[in-house]
C-alpha positions as CSV (number, residue, x, y, z in Angstrom):
1,M,-2.7,45.8,80.6
2,S,-5.3,46.9,83.1
3,L,-5.7,44.9,86.2
4,S,-5.9,46.5,89.6
5,R,-3.7,45.1,92.4
6,R,-6.7,44.5,94.5
7,S,-8.5,42.4,91.9
8,F,-5.3,40.5,91.3
9,L,-4.9,39.7,94.9
10,S,-8.5,38.7,95.3
11,A,-8.5,36.5,92.3
12,G,-5.1,35.0,93.3
13,A,-6.4,34.2,96.7
14,A,-9.5,32.5,95.2
15,L,-7.3,30.5,92.8
16,G,-5.0,29.5,95.6
17,A,-8.0,28.3,97.7
18,G,-9.1,26.2,94.8
19,W,-5.7,24.5,94.6
20,S,-5.8,23.8,98.3
21,V,-9.1,22.0,97.9
22,A,-7.4,19.8,95.3
23,G,-4.4,19.2,97.6
24,L,-2.3,21.7,95.6
25,S,-1.6,24.4,98.1
26,G,-0.6,27.9,96.8
27,C,1.8,28.3,99.7
28,A,5.6,28.3,99.1
29,T,7.0,24.9,98.3
30,T,10.5,23.6,97.5
31,A,9.4,22.0,94.2
32,P,7.1,23.2,91.5
33,Q,3.9,21.4,90.9
34,V,4.0,20.0,87.4
35,Q,1.2,18.5,85.3
36,A,1.4,16.9,81.9
37,V,-2.0,18.0,80.6
38,A,-1.6,16.3,77.1
39,P,1.3,15.6,74.8
40,G,2.9,18.9,74.1
41,V,1.1,20.6,77.0
42,T,2.8,21.1,80.4
43,R,1.4,23.1,83.3
44,V,3.4,24.5,86.3
45,R,1.9,26.2,89.3
46,L,3.9,29.1,90.8
47,G,1.6,30.0,93.7
48,A,-0.8,32.7,92.3
49,I,0.4,32.2,88.7
50,Q,-0.2,29.2,86.5
51,V,2.1,28.7,83.6
52,T,1.2,26.4,80.7
53,S,3.8,25.5,78.0
54,L,2.2,24.7,74.6
55,T,4.1,23.4,71.7
56,D,3.5,24.9,68.3
57,G,5.4,22.0,66.7
58,V,9.0,22.0,65.4
59,A,11.1,23.2,62.5
60,V,13.5,20.6,60.9
61,R,16.4,21.9,59.0
62,T,19.6,20.4,57.5
63,L,22.7,21.4,59.6
64,D,25.3,23.4,57.6
65,A,28.3,25.5,58.4
66,N,26.3,28.7,58.5
67,F,24.0,27.7,61.4
68,V,26.6,28.6,64.1
69,R,28.5,31.6,62.8
70,N,31.6,31.4,65.0
71,A,32.3,27.7,65.5
72,P,33.6,25.0,63.0
73,L,31.0,22.6,61.7
74,A,32.9,19.7,63.2
75,A,32.7,21.3,66.7
76,V,28.9,21.8,66.3
77,Q,28.5,18.2,65.2
78,A,30.5,17.0,68.2
79,A,28.3,19.0,70.5
80,L,25.2,17.4,69.0
81,A,26.7,13.9,69.2
82,E,27.6,14.5,72.9
83,A,23.9,15.4,73.5
84,G,22.7,12.2,71.7
85,L,21.3,14.2,68.8
86,P,21.6,13.7,65.0
87,T,24.6,15.5,63.5
88,D,23.2,16.1,60.0
89,K,20.0,17.9,60.9
90,L,18.4,20.0,63.6
91,E,14.9,19.9,65.2
92,V,14.0,23.3,66.6
93,P,10.9,23.3,68.9
94,Y,8.4,26.2,69.2
95,N,6.9,26.7,72.6
96,P,4.6,29.7,73.4
97,L,3.6,30.2,77.1
98,L,0.2,30.8,78.6
99,L,-0.2,32.6,81.9
100,D,-3.2,32.5,84.1
101,V,-2.8,35.4,86.6
102,G,-5.7,36.9,88.5
103,T,-8.5,37.5,86.0
104,S,-6.1,37.6,83.1
105,R,-5.1,34.9,80.6
106,V,-2.0,36.0,78.9
107,L,-0.3,34.3,75.8
108,F,3.4,35.0,75.4
109,D,4.2,34.7,71.7
110,A,1.6,33.4,69.2
111,G,3.5,30.8,67.2
112,N,3.5,30.3,63.4
113,G,-0.2,30.1,62.8
114,E,-0.9,29.1,59.2
115,F,2.4,30.4,57.9
116,G,5.1,28.0,59.3
117,P,6.4,24.7,58.0
118,P,4.0,21.7,58.0
119,T,5.6,20.4,61.2
120,A,4.5,23.6,63.0
121,G,1.2,25.5,63.5
122,K,0.1,23.2,66.4
123,L,-0.7,26.0,69.0
124,L,-4.5,26.1,68.5
125,A,-4.8,22.3,68.7
126,N,-2.8,22.3,71.9
127,L,-4.8,25.1,73.4
128,A,-7.8,22.9,72.8
129,A,-6.1,20.0,74.5
130,A,-5.4,22.3,77.5
131,G,-9.1,23.3,77.6
132,V,-8.4,26.9,76.5
133,A,-10.6,28.7,74.0
134,P,-8.8,31.3,71.9
135,A,-11.6,33.8,72.8
136,S,-10.7,33.4,76.5
137,I,-7.2,34.9,76.1
138,T,-7.3,38.5,77.3
139,H,-3.8,39.6,76.4
140,V,-1.1,38.5,73.8
141,V,2.4,39.7,74.7
142,F,5.3,39.4,72.2
143,S,8.9,39.0,73.0
144,H,10.0,40.1,69.5
145,F,8.8,40.2,65.9
146,H,10.3,37.2,64.1
147,G,7.7,35.4,62.1
148,D,7.5,32.2,64.2
149,H,6.4,34.4,67.1
150,I,4.0,36.9,65.5
151,N,2.4,35.1,62.5
152,G,-0.1,33.2,64.7
153,L,-1.8,36.4,65.7
154,R,-3.7,36.7,62.4
155,N,-4.8,33.9,60.0
156,K,-4.5,33.9,56.2
157,A,-8.0,35.3,55.9
158,G,-6.8,38.3,58.0
159,A,-8.9,37.5,61.1
160,L,-7.4,37.9,64.6
161,V,-7.1,34.4,66.1
162,F,-7.5,35.8,69.7
163,P,-10.3,38.2,69.1
164,N,-10.7,39.4,72.7
165,A,-7.0,39.9,73.4
166,S,-5.2,43.2,73.7
167,V,-1.8,43.1,72.1
168,H,1.4,44.2,73.9
169,V,4.8,44.6,72.3
170,P,8.2,45.9,73.4
171,A,8.5,49.6,72.2
172,P,12.1,49.2,71.0
173,E,11.1,46.2,68.8
174,W,8.1,48.1,67.4
175,D,10.2,51.2,66.6
176,W,12.8,49.1,64.8
177,W,10.6,46.9,62.6
178,M,7.8,49.4,61.9
179,D,10.2,52.1,60.6
180,D,9.3,52.5,56.9
181,A,12.7,54.1,56.1
182,R,14.5,51.2,57.6
183,M,12.3,48.7,55.7
184,A,13.1,50.5,52.4
185,A,16.8,50.4,53.1
186,A,16.8,46.7,54.3
187,P,18.3,44.0,52.1
188,Q,16.0,41.9,50.0
189,A,16.4,38.9,52.4
190,M,14.8,40.9,55.2
191,Q,11.9,42.3,53.3
192,G,9.7,39.4,54.1
193,A,10.2,39.9,57.9
194,F,9.3,43.6,57.6
195,A,6.2,42.7,55.5
196,A,5.1,40.1,58.1
197,C,5.2,42.8,60.8
198,R,2.9,45.0,58.7
199,R,0.5,42.2,57.8
200,V,0.2,41.2,61.5
201,F,0.2,44.6,63.2
202,G,-0.7,47.1,60.5
203,P,-4.6,46.8,60.8
204,I,-4.4,47.2,64.6
205,A,-1.5,49.6,64.9
206,Q,-3.5,52.2,66.8
207,Q,-4.6,49.6,69.4
208,V,-1.2,47.9,70.0
209,K,0.1,48.7,73.5
210,R,3.8,49.4,73.6
211,F,5.8,48.9,76.8
212,Q,9.4,49.7,77.7
213,P,11.4,46.6,78.8
214,G,11.7,46.8,82.6
215,A,8.0,47.6,83.0
216,E,5.7,45.5,85.2
217,L,2.9,44.2,83.0
218,L,0.9,42.7,85.8
219,P,1.5,42.2,89.5
220,G,4.2,39.5,89.5
221,V,4.9,39.8,85.7
222,R,7.8,42.0,84.7
223,S,9.5,42.6,81.4
224,L,13.3,42.5,81.1
225,A,15.6,43.8,78.3
226,A,17.2,40.9,76.4
227,F,18.5,42.7,73.3
228,G,20.7,41.0,70.7
229,H,18.6,38.4,69.1
230,T,16.6,41.3,67.7
231,P,16.9,45.0,68.6
232,G,14.1,44.9,71.1
233,H,14.1,41.3,72.1
234,T,12.5,41.0,75.6
235,A,12.4,38.4,78.4
236,F,9.9,38.2,81.2
237,T,9.9,37.1,84.9
238,F,6.9,35.6,86.6
239,D,6.7,35.6,90.4
240,G,3.6,33.9,91.8
241,G,4.8,33.8,95.4
242,S,6.0,30.2,95.6
243,Q,8.5,30.1,92.7
244,K,10.0,32.5,90.1
245,L,10.3,31.7,86.4
246,L,12.2,33.5,83.7
247,Y,10.9,33.2,80.1
248,W,13.9,34.1,78.0
249,A,12.1,33.6,74.6
250,D,14.9,33.3,71.9
251,T,17.9,34.0,74.1
252,T,19.0,30.6,72.9
253,N,18.1,28.4,69.9
254,V,19.1,24.7,70.1
255,A,19.8,24.1,73.7
256,A,22.5,21.4,73.1
257,L,24.5,24.1,71.2
258,F,23.7,27.5,72.6
259,V,22.9,26.7,76.3
260,R,25.9,24.5,76.6
261,N,28.0,26.9,74.5
262,P,26.6,30.4,75.2
263,D,29.5,32.1,73.3
264,W,28.4,30.5,70.0
265,S,26.2,32.7,67.8
266,V,23.2,31.3,65.9
267,M,22.6,32.7,62.4
268,F,19.4,34.4,63.5
269,D,21.0,36.7,66.1
270,M,20.9,40.2,64.7
271,D,23.6,41.5,67.1
272,A,25.8,38.5,68.0
273,D,27.8,40.3,70.7
274,A,24.7,41.7,72.4
275,A,23.0,38.3,72.2
276,R,26.0,36.6,73.7
277,A,26.1,39.0,76.7
278,T,22.4,38.6,77.2
279,R,22.7,34.8,77.3
280,H,25.3,35.0,80.1
281,R,23.5,37.7,82.0
282,L,20.1,35.9,82.0
283,A,21.7,32.5,82.8
284,K,23.5,33.9,85.8
285,L,20.3,35.5,87.0
286,V,18.3,32.3,86.7
287,I,20.9,30.4,88.7
288,A,21.6,33.1,91.3
289,E,17.8,33.4,92.1
290,K,17.1,29.7,91.7
291,M,14.4,30.4,89.1
292,L,12.8,28.0,86.7
293,L,13.6,28.7,83.1
294,A,11.3,28.6,80.1
295,G,12.3,29.3,76.5
296,Y,10.6,29.3,73.1
297,H,13.2,26.9,71.6
298,L,14.0,24.8,74.7
299,P,13.4,21.1,74.5
300,G,11.0,18.8,76.3
301,A,8.5,20.6,78.5
302,A,10.4,23.8,77.6
303,I,10.3,24.6,81.3
304,G,13.0,23.4,83.6
305,T,16.2,24.2,85.6
306,L,19.5,25.6,84.6
307,A,22.9,24.7,86.0
308,V,26.5,25.6,85.3
309,R,28.3,23.2,83.0
310,G,31.9,24.0,82.3
311,N,32.1,27.3,80.5
312,G,28.4,27.1,79.7
313,Y,25.1,25.8,81.2
314,D,22.9,22.8,81.1
315,F,19.1,22.9,80.8
316,T,17.0,20.0,82.4
317,P,13.3,20.0,81.4
318,L,10.8,19.4,84.2
319,R,9.0,16.0,84.2
320,A,5.5,15.5,85.6
């Protein structure tokens, strides 16, 4: 991304002044400023950074013994019952994030687009509800390359959905999924995932910008290695001056299961041990630094607070 620190500070100051006029000062506060823009659209102000959570819908699947690899089905059902959720099926939300920072409008993960279940693919409708035109998005940043994150970048006709956006990906994720030898050796069950990466990124491969996890993408926006769910899975921290937020993407799946029981392994984690270590590391970071937490599969507003709960953690969504 290209945005000078001077232009960022200038634009951030102007944005902060605009909030002050509306009675929403950009100065440090003890509580985030939360706005329910529309059903499925929640906005939070972090000083010089504005974060909008936009639901892309949900996936509904029957619960079976394979969903949690290292816990008995009865224990999984008991955890769901304790959370007041059905014990025979799962509803997994999809929640991309939109960042307004300086002169940049940055989308983190692009949703399912036209390729997900009928209960998904709601991102464009919710961008419209938030008053955001796809052409106004200047950057699209991906946490990893699973289809529910990348497929929304390009529609079935092959057109880019965000035509003016530069595309940014974690270099380790790119190197793993775009390796043709690895694709050729992969089991049949993974061939579709490799093919999706080539459909989405192949025509623009020369333009895709690759970053190393740990790099600062914009002033106040930094990437963070979160490997395990996929080989290059990456999280991001946002610091607008009044509050910090961590977007941990797919560090957890169903919150009632994997936030509360971080040692459980969802079937989608490619390296279960690394994913487990990442969950604990990022959860401890959020709590130690009193950050807000956002996640692609977290419930409600998908932005909230994290607290210790027994041997795990508890996520509480923000309410406007």
